[in-house]
PDB file of the backbone (N, CA, C, O) and the ligand in Angstrom, with CONECT records:
HET     CU  A 101       1
ATOM      1  N   MET A   1     126.381  89.347 189.728  1.00  0.00           N
ATOM      2  CA  MET A   1     125.726  89.062 190.924  1.00  0.00           C
ATOM      3  C   MET A   1     124.193  89.142 190.939  1.00  0.00           C
ATOM      4  O   MET A   1     123.420  88.396 191.541  1.00  0.00           O
ATOM      5  N   LYS A   2     123.897  90.223 190.137  1.00  0.00           N
ATOM      6  CA  LYS A   2     122.479  90.537 189.803  1.00  0.00           C
ATOM      7  C   LYS A   2     121.812  89.351 188.813  1.00  0.00           C
ATOM      8  O   LYS A   2     120.667  88.918 188.943  1.00  0.00           O
ATOM      9  N   SER A   3     122.656  88.979 187.925  1.00  0.00           N
ATOM     10  CA  SER A   3     122.174  87.872 187.034  1.00  0.00           C
ATOM     11  C   SER A   3     122.047  86.575 187.747  1.00  0.00           C
ATOM     12  O   SER A   3     121.222  85.725 187.413  1.00  0.00           O
ATOM     13  N   LEU A   4     122.888  86.437 188.746  1.00  0.00           N
ATOM     14  CA  LEU A   4     122.897  85.147 189.532  1.00  0.00           C
ATOM     15  C   LEU A   4     121.550  85.101 190.188  1.00  0.00           C
ATOM     16  O   LEU A   4     120.879  84.070 190.165  1.00  0.00           O
ATOM     17  N   LEU A   5     121.125  86.248 190.799  1.00  0.00           N
ATOM     18  CA  LEU A   5     119.971  86.361 191.640  1.00  0.00           C
ATOM     19  C   LEU A   5     118.693  86.077 190.577  1.00  0.00           C
ATOM     20  O   LEU A   5     117.704  85.407 190.871  1.00  0.00           O
ATOM     21  N   LEU A   6     118.896  86.644 189.451  1.00  0.00           N
ATOM     22  CA  LEU A   6     117.735  86.480 188.420  1.00  0.00           C
ATOM     23  C   LEU A   6     117.621  84.975 188.114  1.00  0.00           C
ATOM     24  O   LEU A   6     116.551  84.370 188.064  1.00  0.00           O
ATOM     25  N   ALA A   7     118.851  84.429 187.913  1.00  0.00           N
ATOM     26  CA  ALA A   7     118.859  83.042 187.442  1.00  0.00           C
ATOM     27  C   ALA A   7     118.253  82.078 188.668  1.00  0.00           C
ATOM     28  O   ALA A   7     117.567  81.091 188.403  1.00  0.00           O
ATOM     29  N   LEU A   8     118.539  82.421 189.867  1.00  0.00           N
ATOM     30  CA  LEU A   8     117.969  81.718 191.024  1.00  0.00           C
ATOM     31  C   LEU A   8     116.578  81.923 191.141  1.00  0.00           C
ATOM     32  O   LEU A   8     115.836  81.021 191.532  1.00  0.00           O
ATOM     33  N   LEU A   9     116.129  83.163 190.797  1.00  0.00           N
ATOM     34  CA  LEU A   9     114.611  83.505 190.860  1.00  0.00           C
ATOM     35  C   LEU A   9     113.866  82.637 189.716  1.00  0.00           C
ATOM     36  O   LEU A   9     112.772  82.097 189.886  1.00  0.00           O
ATOM     37  N   GLY A  10     114.595  82.587 188.574  1.00  0.00           N
ATOM     38  CA  GLY A  10     114.015  81.817 187.443  1.00  0.00           C
ATOM     39  C   GLY A  10     113.893  80.311 187.796  1.00  0.00           C
ATOM     40  O   GLY A  10     112.862  79.673 187.579  1.00  0.00           O
ATOM     41  N   ILE A  11     114.955  79.810 188.327  1.00  0.00           N
ATOM     42  CA  ILE A  11     114.827  78.397 188.862  1.00  0.00           C
ATOM     43  C   ILE A  11     113.641  78.231 189.808  1.00  0.00           C
ATOM     44  O   ILE A  11     112.791  77.346 189.706  1.00  0.00           O
ATOM     45  N   PHE A  12     113.680  79.140 190.699  1.00  0.00           N
ATOM     46  CA  PHE A  12     112.609  79.114 191.686  1.00  0.00           C
ATOM     47  C   PHE A  12     111.194  79.034 191.221  1.00  0.00           C
ATOM     48  O   PHE A  12     110.413  78.173 191.623  1.00  0.00           O
ATOM     49  N   LEU A  13     110.900  79.949 190.372  1.00  0.00           N
ATOM     50  CA  LEU A  13     109.689  80.077 189.624  1.00  0.00           C
ATOM     51  C   LEU A  13     109.298  78.796 188.740  1.00  0.00           C
ATOM     52  O   LEU A  13     108.159  78.331 188.686  1.00  0.00           O
ATOM     53  N   LEU A  14     110.390  78.309 188.072  1.00  0.00           N
ATOM     54  CA  LEU A  14     110.246  77.137 187.269  1.00  0.00           C
ATOM     55  C   LEU A  14     109.772  75.999 188.086  1.00  0.00           C
ATOM     56  O   LEU A  14     108.936  75.179 187.709  1.00  0.00           O
ATOM     57  N   GLY A  15     110.413  76.011 189.323  1.00  0.00           N
ATOM     58  CA  GLY A  15     110.092  74.855 190.326  1.00  0.00           C
ATOM     59  C   GLY A  15     108.643  74.890 190.725  1.00  0.00           C
ATOM     60  O   GLY A  15     108.054  73.854 191.036  1.00  0.00           O
ATOM     61  N   ILE A  16     108.077  76.036 190.719  1.00  0.00           N
ATOM     62  CA  ILE A  16     106.756  76.245 191.285  1.00  0.00           C
ATOM     63  C   ILE A  16     105.768  75.860 190.062  1.00  0.00           C
ATOM     64  O   ILE A  16     104.774  75.146 190.189  1.00  0.00           O
ATOM     65  N   ALA A  17     106.198  76.438 188.886  1.00  0.00           N
ATOM     66  CA  ALA A  17     105.264  76.156 187.668  1.00  0.00           C
ATOM     67  C   ALA A  17     105.294  74.595 187.195  1.00  0.00           C
ATOM     68  O   ALA A  17     104.243  74.102 186.785  1.00  0.00           O
ATOM     69  N   THR A  18     106.390  73.872 187.241  1.00  0.00           N
ATOM     70  CA  THR A  18     106.464  72.673 186.645  1.00  0.00           C
ATOM     71  C   THR A  18     105.921  71.698 187.706  1.00  0.00           C
ATOM     72  O   THR A  18     106.251  71.868 188.879  1.00  0.00           O
ATOM     73  N   PRO A  19     105.068  70.639 187.343  1.00  0.00           N
ATOM     74  CA  PRO A  19     104.662  69.713 188.182  1.00  0.00           C
ATOM     75  C   PRO A  19     105.842  68.783 188.601  1.00  0.00           C
ATOM     76  O   PRO A  19     106.661  68.381 187.775  1.00  0.00           O
ATOM     77  N   LYS A  20     105.887  68.471 189.883  1.00  0.00           N
ATOM     78  CA  LYS A  20     106.929  67.694 190.379  1.00  0.00           C
ATOM     79  C   LYS A  20     106.945  66.196 189.898  1.00  0.00           C
ATOM     80  O   LYS A  20     105.956  65.482 190.064  1.00  0.00           O
ATOM     81  N   GLU A  21     108.015  65.772 189.339  1.00  0.00           N
ATOM     82  CA  GLU A  21     108.188  64.423 188.886  1.00  0.00           C
ATOM     83  C   GLU A  21     108.669  63.603 189.978  1.00  0.00           C
ATOM     84  O   GLU A  21     109.624  63.994 190.649  1.00  0.00           O
ATOM     85  N   THR A  22     108.080  62.475 190.224  1.00  0.00           N
ATOM     86  CA  THR A  22     108.570  61.500 191.253  1.00  0.00           C
ATOM     87  C   THR A  22     108.864  60.163 190.679  1.00  0.00           C
ATOM     88  O   THR A  22     108.252  59.717 189.709  1.00  0.00           O
ATOM     89  N   LYS A  23     109.766  59.568 191.268  1.00  0.00           N
ATOM     90  CA  LYS A  23     110.180  58.238 190.954  1.00  0.00           C
ATOM     91  C   LYS A  23     110.248  57.490 192.274  1.00  0.00           C
ATOM     92  O   LYS A  23     110.509  58.081 193.321  1.00  0.00           O
ATOM     93  N   THR A  24     110.004  56.146 192.215  1.00  0.00           N
ATOM     94  CA  THR A  24     110.057  55.307 193.396  1.00  0.00           C
ATOM     95  C   THR A  24     111.303  54.187 193.129  1.00  0.00           C
ATOM     96  O   THR A  24     111.304  53.370 192.209  1.00  0.00           O
ATOM     97  N   VAL A  25     112.151  54.312 193.947  1.00  0.00           N
ATOM     98  CA  VAL A  25     113.236  53.230 193.908  1.00  0.00           C
ATOM     99  C   VAL A  25     112.960  52.070 194.842  1.00  0.00           C
ATOM    100  O   VAL A  25     112.579  52.309 195.988  1.00  0.00           O
ATOM    101  N   HIS A  26     113.129  50.843 194.424  1.00  0.00           N
ATOM    102  CA  HIS A  26     112.903  49.708 195.164  1.00  0.00           C
ATOM    103  C   HIS A  26     114.213  49.133 195.566  1.00  0.00           C
ATOM    104  O   HIS A  26     114.990  48.897 194.641  1.00  0.00           O
ATOM    105  N   MET A  27     114.610  48.859 196.805  1.00  0.00           N
ATOM    106  CA  MET A  27     115.791  48.405 196.994  1.00  0.00           C
ATOM    107  C   MET A  27     115.730  47.241 198.008  1.00  0.00           C
ATOM    108  O   MET A  27     114.765  47.133 198.764  1.00  0.00           O
ATOM    109  N   LYS A  28     116.689  46.432 198.021  1.00  0.00           N
ATOM    110  CA  LYS A  28     116.763  45.390 199.029  1.00  0.00           C
ATOM    111  C   LYS A  28     118.035  45.643 199.845  1.00  0.00           C
ATOM    112  O   LYS A  28     119.151  45.638 199.324  1.00  0.00           O
ATOM    113  N   ILE A  29     117.809  45.875 201.213  1.00  0.00           N
ATOM    114  CA  ILE A  29     118.965  46.443 202.140  1.00  0.00           C
ATOM    115  C   ILE A  29     119.407  45.331 202.843  1.00  0.00           C
ATOM    116  O   ILE A  29     118.558  44.566 203.299  1.00  0.00           O
ATOM    117  N   GLU A  30     120.591  45.108 203.011  1.00  0.00           N
ATOM    118  CA  GLU A  30     121.231  44.087 203.816  1.00  0.00           C
ATOM    119  C   GLU A  30     121.672  44.756 205.099  1.00  0.00           C
ATOM    120  O   GLU A  30     122.087  45.914 205.130  1.00  0.00           O
ATOM    121  N   GLY A  31     121.556  43.932 206.208  1.00  0.00           N
ATOM    122  CA  GLY A  31     122.201  44.353 207.471  1.00  0.00           C
ATOM    123  C   GLY A  31     121.068  44.746 208.483  1.00  0.00           C
ATOM    124  O   GLY A  31     121.322  44.946 209.671  1.00  0.00           O
ATOM    125  N   ILE A  32     119.836  44.844 207.970  1.00  0.00           N
ATOM    126  CA  ILE A  32     118.790  45.357 208.830  1.00  0.00           C
ATOM    127  C   ILE A  32     118.353  44.062 209.829  1.00  0.00           C
ATOM    128  O   ILE A  32     117.951  42.977 209.408  1.00  0.00           O
ATOM    129  N   THR A  33     118.504  44.383 211.070  1.00  0.00           N
ATOM    130  CA  THR A  33     118.241  43.325 211.943  1.00  0.00           C
ATOM    131  C   THR A  33     116.821  43.556 212.906  1.00  0.00           C
ATOM    132  O   THR A  33     116.251  42.603 213.437  1.00  0.00           O
ATOM    133  N   CYS A  34     116.453  44.670 213.008  1.00  0.00           N
ATOM    134  CA  CYS A  34     115.355  45.105 213.893  1.00  0.00           C
ATOM    135  C   CYS A  34     114.768  46.297 213.353  1.00  0.00           C
ATOM    136  O   CYS A  34     115.235  46.839 212.352  1.00  0.00           O
ATOM    137  N   SER A  35     113.582  46.810 214.082  1.00  0.00           N
ATOM    138  CA  SER A  35     112.928  47.912 213.762  1.00  0.00           C
ATOM    139  C   SER A  35     113.801  49.237 213.839  1.00  0.00           C
ATOM    140  O   SER A  35     113.607  50.222 213.128  1.00  0.00           O
ATOM    141  N   MET A  36     114.810  49.117 214.824  1.00  0.00           N
ATOM    142  CA  MET A  36     115.715  50.414 215.072  1.00  0.00           C
ATOM    143  C   MET A  36     116.505  50.695 213.882  1.00  0.00           C
ATOM    144  O   MET A  36     116.738  51.849 213.521  1.00  0.00           O
ATOM    145  N   CYS A  37     116.955  49.582 213.218  1.00  0.00           N
ATOM    146  CA  CYS A  37     117.626  49.718 211.848  1.00  0.00           C
ATOM    147  C   CYS A  37     116.810  50.410 210.870  1.00  0.00           C
ATOM    148  O   CYS A  37     117.330  51.329 210.237  1.00  0.00           O
ATOM    149  N   SER A  38     115.524  50.070 210.649  1.00  0.00           N
ATOM    150  CA  SER A  38     114.801  50.624 209.641  1.00  0.00           C
ATOM    151  C   SER A  38     114.491  52.045 209.963  1.00  0.00           C
ATOM    152  O   SER A  38     114.347  52.902 209.091  1.00  0.00           O
ATOM    153  N   ALA A  39     114.391  52.272 211.258  1.00  0.00           N
ATOM    154  CA  ALA A  39     114.129  53.640 211.796  1.00  0.00           C
ATOM    155  C   ALA A  39     115.320  54.575 211.474  1.00  0.00           C
ATOM    156  O   ALA A  39     115.089  55.737 211.141  1.00  0.00           O
ATOM    157  N   MET A  40     116.581  54.109 211.561  1.00  0.00           N
ATOM    158  CA  MET A  40     117.763  54.769 211.317  1.00  0.00           C
ATOM    159  C   MET A  40     117.913  55.160 209.889  1.00  0.00           C
ATOM    160  O   MET A  40     118.319  56.275 209.562  1.00  0.00           O
ATOM    161  N   ILE A  41     117.566  54.186 209.005  1.00  0.00           N
ATOM    162  CA  ILE A  41     117.556  54.419 207.570  1.00  0.00           C
ATOM    163  C   ILE A  41     116.550  55.337 207.104  1.00  0.00           C
ATOM    164  O   ILE A  41     116.751  56.204 206.254  1.00  0.00           O
ATOM    165  N   THR A  42     115.484  55.120 207.677  1.00  0.00           N
ATOM    166  CA  THR A  42     114.307  56.105 207.418  1.00  0.00           C
ATOM    167  C   THR A  42     114.675  57.556 207.633  1.00  0.00           C
ATOM    168  O   THR A  42     114.408  58.454 206.834  1.00  0.00           O
ATOM    169  N   LYS A  43     115.367  57.721 208.885  1.00  0.00           N
ATOM    170  CA  LYS A  43     115.789  59.000 209.384  1.00  0.00           C
ATOM    171  C   LYS A  43     116.842  59.639 208.273  1.00  0.00           C
ATOM    172  O   LYS A  43     116.812  60.839 207.996  1.00  0.00           O
ATOM    173  N   LYS A  44     117.614  58.873 207.771  1.00  0.00           N
ATOM    174  CA  LYS A  44     118.577  59.270 206.761  1.00  0.00           C
ATOM    175  C   LYS A  44     117.942  59.538 205.399  1.00  0.00           C
ATOM    176  O   LYS A  44     118.359  60.439 204.670  1.00  0.00           O
ATOM    177  N   LEU A  45     116.901  58.720 205.062  1.00  0.00           N
ATOM    178  CA  LEU A  45     116.284  58.943 203.833  1.00  0.00           C
ATOM    179  C   LEU A  45     115.261  60.098 203.699  1.00  0.00           C
ATOM    180  O   LEU A  45     114.971  60.636 202.630  1.00  0.00           O
ATOM    181  N   THR A  46     114.754  60.410 204.897  1.00  0.00           N
ATOM    182  CA  THR A  46     113.670  61.447 204.941  1.00  0.00           C
ATOM    183  C   THR A  46     113.915  62.657 204.314  1.00  0.00           C
ATOM    184  O   THR A  46     113.036  63.147 203.605  1.00  0.00           O
ATOM    185  N   PRO A  47     115.137  63.291 204.493  1.00  0.00           N
ATOM    186  CA  PRO A  47     115.482  64.522 203.757  1.00  0.00           C
ATOM    187  C   PRO A  47     115.445  64.468 202.314  1.00  0.00           C
ATOM    188  O   PRO A  47     115.189  65.433 201.595  1.00  0.00           O
ATOM    189  N   LEU A  48     115.743  63.157 201.876  1.00  0.00           N
ATOM    190  CA  LEU A  48     115.812  63.113 200.348  1.00  0.00           C
ATOM    191  C   LEU A  48     114.466  62.507 199.780  1.00  0.00           C
ATOM    192  O   LEU A  48     114.229  62.596 198.575  1.00  0.00           O
ATOM    193  N   CYS A  49     113.650  61.935 200.586  1.00  0.00           N
ATOM    194  CA  CYS A  49     112.614  61.262 199.943  1.00  0.00           C
ATOM    195  C   CYS A  49     111.184  61.743 200.488  1.00  0.00           C
ATOM    196  O   CYS A  49     111.072  62.244 201.607  1.00  0.00           O
ATOM    197  N   GLN A  50     110.162  61.567 199.670  1.00  0.00           N
ATOM    198  CA  GLN A  50     108.865  62.132 200.048  1.00  0.00           C
ATOM    199  C   GLN A  50     108.205  61.049 200.880  1.00  0.00           C
ATOM    200  O   GLN A  50     107.395  61.331 201.763  1.00  0.00           O
ATOM    201  N   ALA A  51     108.604  59.660 200.553  1.00  0.00           N
ATOM    202  CA  ALA A  51     107.895  58.655 201.296  1.00  0.00           C
ATOM    203  C   ALA A  51     108.969  57.531 201.304  1.00  0.00           C
ATOM    204  O   ALA A  51     109.608  57.245 200.292  1.00  0.00           O
ATOM    205  N   VAL A  52     109.134  56.908 202.504  1.00  0.00           N
ATOM    206  CA  VAL A  52     109.989  55.889 202.722  1.00  0.00           C
ATOM    207  C   VAL A  52     109.348  54.761 203.390  1.00  0.00           C
ATOM    208  O   VAL A  52     108.717  55.072 204.400  1.00  0.00           O
ATOM    209  N   SER A  53     109.357  53.508 203.065  1.00  0.00           N
ATOM    210  CA  SER A  53     108.982  52.452 203.684  1.00  0.00           C
ATOM    211  C   SER A  53     109.907  51.255 203.642  1.00  0.00           C
ATOM    212  O   SER A  53     110.317  50.801 202.574  1.00  0.00           O
ATOM    213  N   ILE A  54     110.222  50.762 204.798  1.00  0.00           N
ATOM    214  CA  ILE A  54     111.249  49.678 204.922  1.00  0.00           C
ATOM    215  C   ILE A  54     110.673  48.673 205.605  1.00  0.00           C
ATOM    216  O   ILE A  54     109.981  48.984 206.575  1.00  0.00           O
ATOM    217  N   ASP A  55     110.821  47.349 205.275  1.00  0.00           N
ATOM    218  CA  ASP A  55     110.426  46.136 205.894  1.00  0.00           C
ATOM    219  C   ASP A  55     111.599  45.727 206.582  1.00  0.00           C
ATOM    220  O   ASP A  55     112.538  45.277 205.925  1.00  0.00           O
ATOM    221  N   HIS A  56     111.672  45.824 207.821  1.00  0.00           N
ATOM    222  CA  HIS A  56     112.944  45.352 208.678  1.00  0.00           C
ATOM    223  C   HIS A  56     113.154  43.784 208.604  1.00  0.00           C
ATOM    224  O   HIS A  56     114.282  43.327 208.786  1.00  0.00           O
ATOM    225  N   GLN A  57     112.180  43.037 208.364  1.00  0.00           N
ATOM    226  CA  GLN A  57     112.347  41.600 208.158  1.00  0.00           C
ATOM    227  C   GLN A  57     112.923  41.083 206.998  1.00  0.00           C
ATOM    228  O   GLN A  57     113.885  40.317 207.040  1.00  0.00           O
ATOM    229  N   SER A  58     112.344  41.487 205.875  1.00  0.00           N
ATOM    230  CA  SER A  58     112.904  41.244 204.561  1.00  0.00           C
ATOM    231  C   SER A  58     114.022  42.167 203.971  1.00  0.00           C
ATOM    232  O   SER A  58     114.773  41.761 203.083  1.00  0.00           O
ATOM    233  N   GLY A  59     114.103  43.427 204.501  1.00  0.00           N
ATOM    234  CA  GLY A  59     115.018  44.368 204.034  1.00  0.00           C
ATOM    235  C   GLY A  59     114.505  45.107 202.796  1.00  0.00           C
ATOM    236  O   GLY A  59     115.189  45.981 202.265  1.00  0.00           O
ATOM    237  N   GLU A  60     113.198  44.725 202.299  1.00  0.00           N
ATOM    238  CA  GLU A  60     112.662  45.383 201.159  1.00  0.00           C
ATOM    239  C   GLU A  60     112.160  46.724 201.433  1.00  0.00           C
ATOM    240  O   GLU A  60     111.338  46.948 202.321  1.00  0.00           O
ATOM    241  N   SER A  61     112.690  47.678 200.616  1.00  0.00           N
ATOM    242  CA  SER A  61     112.273  49.036 200.951  1.00  0.00           C
ATOM    243  C   SER A  61     111.863  49.730 199.696  1.00  0.00           C
ATOM    244  O   SER A  61     112.251  49.319 198.602  1.00  0.00           O
ATOM    245  N   GLN A  62     111.074  50.792 199.826  1.00  0.00           N
ATOM    246  CA  GLN A  62     110.652  51.678 198.740  1.00  0.00           C
ATOM    247  C   GLN A  62     110.872  53.213 199.069  1.00  0.00           C
ATOM    248  O   GLN A  62     110.536  53.705 200.146  1.00  0.00           O
ATOM    249  N   CYS A  63     111.425  53.867 198.119  1.00  0.00           N
ATOM    250  CA  CYS A  63     111.540  55.282 198.560  1.00  0.00           C
ATOM    251  C   CYS A  63     111.170  56.140 197.314  1.00  0.00           C
ATOM    252  O   CYS A  63     111.667  55.953 196.204  1.00  0.00           O
ATOM    253  N   THR A  64     110.267  57.080 197.599  1.00  0.00           N
ATOM    254  CA  THR A  64     109.857  57.885 196.516  1.00  0.00           C
ATOM    255  C   THR A  64     110.414  59.327 196.608  1.00  0.00           C
ATOM    256  O   THR A  64     110.307  60.014 197.624  1.00  0.00           O
ATOM    257  N   TYR A  65     110.972  59.701 195.551  1.00  0.00           N
ATOM    258  CA  TYR A  65     111.842  60.952 195.399  1.00  0.00           C
ATOM    259  C   TYR A  65     111.511  61.813 194.240  1.00  0.00           C
ATOM    260  O   TYR A  65     111.159  61.366 193.149  1.00  0.00           O
ATOM    261  N   GLU A  66     111.638  63.038 194.521  1.00  0.00           N
ATOM    262  CA  GLU A  66     111.627  64.013 193.243  1.00  0.00           C
ATOM    263  C   GLU A  66     112.809  64.028 192.475  1.00  0.00           C
ATOM    264  O   GLU A  66     113.908  64.300 192.958  1.00  0.00           O
ATOM    265  N   THR A  67     112.586  63.702 191.120  1.00  0.00           N
ATOM    266  CA  THR A  67     113.599  63.646 190.277  1.00  0.00           C
ATOM    267  C   THR A  67     114.536  64.864 190.193  1.00  0.00           C
ATOM    268  O   THR A  67     115.742  64.711 190.000  1.00  0.00           O
ATOM    269  N   GLY A  68     113.984  66.042 190.335  1.00  0.00           N
ATOM    270  CA  GLY A  68     114.755  67.193 190.283  1.00  0.00           C
ATOM    271  C   GLY A  68     115.513  67.610 191.584  1.00  0.00           C
ATOM    272  O   GLY A  68     116.268  68.580 191.658  1.00  0.00           O
ATOM    273  N   LYS A  69     115.221  66.780 192.567  1.00  0.00           N
ATOM    274  CA  LYS A  69     115.820  67.159 193.883  1.00  0.00           C
ATOM    275  C   LYS A  69     116.937  66.194 194.222  1.00  0.00           C
ATOM    276  O   LYS A  69     117.953  66.616 194.775  1.00  0.00           O
ATOM    277  N   THR A  70     116.785  64.863 193.900  1.00  0.00           N
ATOM    278  CA  THR A  70     117.795  64.020 194.214  1.00  0.00           C
ATOM    279  C   THR A  70     117.909  62.830 193.098  1.00  0.00           C
ATOM    280  O   THR A  70     117.286  62.870 192.037  1.00  0.00           O
ATOM    281  N   ASN A  71     118.688  61.885 193.433  1.00  0.00           N
ATOM    282  CA  ASN A  71     118.695  60.739 192.472  1.00  0.00           C
ATOM    283  C   ASN A  71     118.949  59.392 193.201  1.00  0.00           C
ATOM    284  O   ASN A  71     119.205  59.320 194.402  1.00  0.00           O
ATOM    285  N   GLN A  72     118.860  58.388 192.405  1.00  0.00           N
ATOM    286  CA  GLN A  72     119.020  57.010 193.054  1.00  0.00           C
ATOM    287  C   GLN A  72     120.392  56.896 193.658  1.00  0.00           C
ATOM    288  O   GLN A  72     120.527  56.334 194.745  1.00  0.00           O
ATOM    289  N   ASP A  73     121.472  57.428 192.973  1.00  0.00           N
ATOM    290  CA  ASP A  73     122.781  57.280 193.707  1.00  0.00           C
ATOM    291  C   ASP A  73     122.767  57.958 195.038  1.00  0.00           C
ATOM    292  O   ASP A  73     123.288  57.423 196.017  1.00  0.00           O
ATOM    293  N   ALA A  74     122.222  59.043 195.093  1.00  0.00           N
ATOM    294  CA  ALA A  74     122.354  59.772 196.421  1.00  0.00           C
ATOM    295  C   ALA A  74     121.495  58.980 197.550  1.00  0.00           C
ATOM    296  O   ALA A  74     121.818  59.036 198.736  1.00  0.00           O
ATOM    297  N   ILE A  75     120.472  58.302 197.130  1.00  0.00           N
ATOM    298  CA  ILE A  75     119.744  57.536 197.946  1.00  0.00           C
ATOM    299  C   ILE A  75     120.380  56.222 198.487  1.00  0.00           C
ATOM    300  O   ILE A  75     120.191  55.839 199.642  1.00  0.00           O
ATOM    301  N   VAL A  76     121.106  55.589 197.625  1.00  0.00           N
ATOM    302  CA  VAL A  76     121.856  54.387 197.778  1.00  0.00           C
ATOM    303  C   VAL A  76     122.983  54.792 198.725  1.00  0.00           C
ATOM    304  O   VAL A  76     123.290  54.015 199.629  1.00  0.00           O
ATOM    305  N   GLN A  77     123.658  56.025 198.571  1.00  0.00           N
ATOM    306  CA  GLN A  77     124.681  56.633 199.336  1.00  0.00           C
ATOM    307  C   GLN A  77     124.201  56.863 200.753  1.00  0.00           C
ATOM    308  O   GLN A  77     124.937  56.608 201.705  1.00  0.00           O
ATOM    309  N   ALA A  78     123.079  57.301 200.894  1.00  0.00           N
ATOM    310  CA  ALA A  78     122.433  57.645 202.224  1.00  0.00           C
ATOM    311  C   ALA A  78     122.354  56.318 203.110  1.00  0.00           C
ATOM    312  O   ALA A  78     122.681  56.256 204.295  1.00  0.00           O
ATOM    313  N   VAL A  79     121.875  55.297 202.352  1.00  0.00           N
ATOM    314  CA  VAL A  79     121.709  54.011 203.117  1.00  0.00           C
ATOM    315  C   VAL A  79     123.005  53.482 203.515  1.00  0.00           C
ATOM    316  O   VAL A  79     123.171  52.941 204.608  1.00  0.00           O
ATOM    317  N   THR A  80     124.098  53.654 202.489  1.00  0.00           N
ATOM    318  CA  THR A  80     125.385  53.218 202.793  1.00  0.00           C
ATOM    319  C   THR A  80     125.988  53.981 204.001  1.00  0.00           C
ATOM    320  O   THR A  80     126.711  53.416 204.823  1.00  0.00           O
ATOM    321  N   ASP A  81     125.686  55.175 204.062  1.00  0.00           N
ATOM    322  CA  ASP A  81     126.271  56.176 205.080  1.00  0.00           C
ATOM    323  C   ASP A  81     125.619  55.827 206.478  1.00  0.00           C
ATOM    324  O   ASP A  81     126.174  56.132 207.534  1.00  0.00           O
ATOM    325  N   ALA A  82     124.422  55.174 206.418  1.00  0.00           N
ATOM    326  CA  ALA A  82     123.770  54.804 207.674  1.00  0.00           C
ATOM    327  C   ALA A  82     124.347  53.483 208.119  1.00  0.00           C
ATOM    328  O   ALA A  82     124.010  53.042 209.218  1.00  0.00           O
ATOM    329  N   GLY A  83     125.177  52.827 207.366  1.00  0.00           N
ATOM    330  CA  GLY A  83     125.883  51.692 207.804  1.00  0.00           C
ATOM    331  C   GLY A  83     125.282  50.438 207.164  1.00  0.00           C
ATOM    332  O   GLY A  83     125.607  49.362 207.664  1.00  0.00           O
ATOM    333  N   TYR A  84     124.516  50.442 206.206  1.00  0.00           N
ATOM    334  CA  TYR A  84     123.850  49.397 205.562  1.00  0.00           C
ATOM    335  C   TYR A  84     124.100  49.280 204.072  1.00  0.00           C
ATOM    336  O   TYR A  84     124.550  50.230 203.431  1.00  0.00           O
ATOM    337  N   LYS A  85     123.784  48.029 203.486  1.00  0.00           N
ATOM    338  CA  LYS A  85     124.246  47.730 202.285  1.00  0.00           C
ATOM    339  C   LYS A  85     122.987  47.620 201.269  1.00  0.00           C
ATOM    340  O   LYS A  85     122.054  46.862 201.536  1.00  0.00           O
ATOM    341  N   VAL A  86     123.000  48.318 200.227  1.00  0.00           N
ATOM    342  CA  VAL A  86     121.955  47.943 199.155  1.00  0.00           C
ATOM    343  C   VAL A  86     122.341  46.876 198.332  1.00  0.00           C
ATOM    344  O   VAL A  86     123.275  47.052 197.549  1.00  0.00           O
ATOM    345  N   VAL A  87     121.717  45.702 198.393  1.00  0.00           N
ATOM    346  CA  VAL A  87     122.222  44.678 197.631  1.00  0.00           C
ATOM    347  C   VAL A  87     121.466  44.461 196.255  1.00  0.00           C
ATOM    348  O   VAL A  87     121.945  43.784 195.346  1.00  0.00           O
ATOM    349  N   GLU A  88     120.331  45.052 196.192  1.00  0.00           N
ATOM    350  CA  GLU A  88     119.625  44.894 194.969  1.00  0.00           C
ATOM    351  C   GLU A  88     118.657  46.231 194.808  1.00  0.00           C
ATOM    352  O   GLU A  88     118.026  46.755 195.725  1.00  0.00           O
ATOM    353  N   ILE A  89     118.691  46.653 193.440  1.00  0.00           N
ATOM    354  CA  ILE A  89     117.793  47.736 193.037  1.00  0.00           C
ATOM    355  C   ILE A  89     116.863  47.237 191.954  1.00  0.00           C
ATOM    356  O   ILE A  89     117.304  46.606 190.993  1.00  0.00           O
ATOM    357  N   LYS A  90     115.594  47.509 192.100  1.00  0.00           N
ATOM    358  CA  LYS A  90     114.650  47.181 191.222  1.00  0.00           C
ATOM    359  C   LYS A  90     114.033  48.325 190.517  1.00  0.00           C
ATOM    360  O   LYS A  90     113.148  48.132 189.683  1.00  0.00           O
TER     361      LYS A  90
HETATM  362 CU    CU A 101     118.594  47.008 214.448  1.00  0.00          CU2+
END
């Protein structure tokens, strides 16, 4: 139990010490018809991403995330959960 706490503390301190690495995923999302759709997806992505931008006319979107916090698959899954489909990842 004590070692677990120490391990957690270590991870915590490491998280502070290391600069956060970010990546941006560019996706084309299908099924967006209006600004409400992009607002819905943004709401789903906000807990995962530092920055989200979605063009509701083209479906082109960008999502910047911390590599240690989440990954591309989780982001695609969040879009899917919102009821939309990622058709292209760049
Ligand atoms: Cu809509």
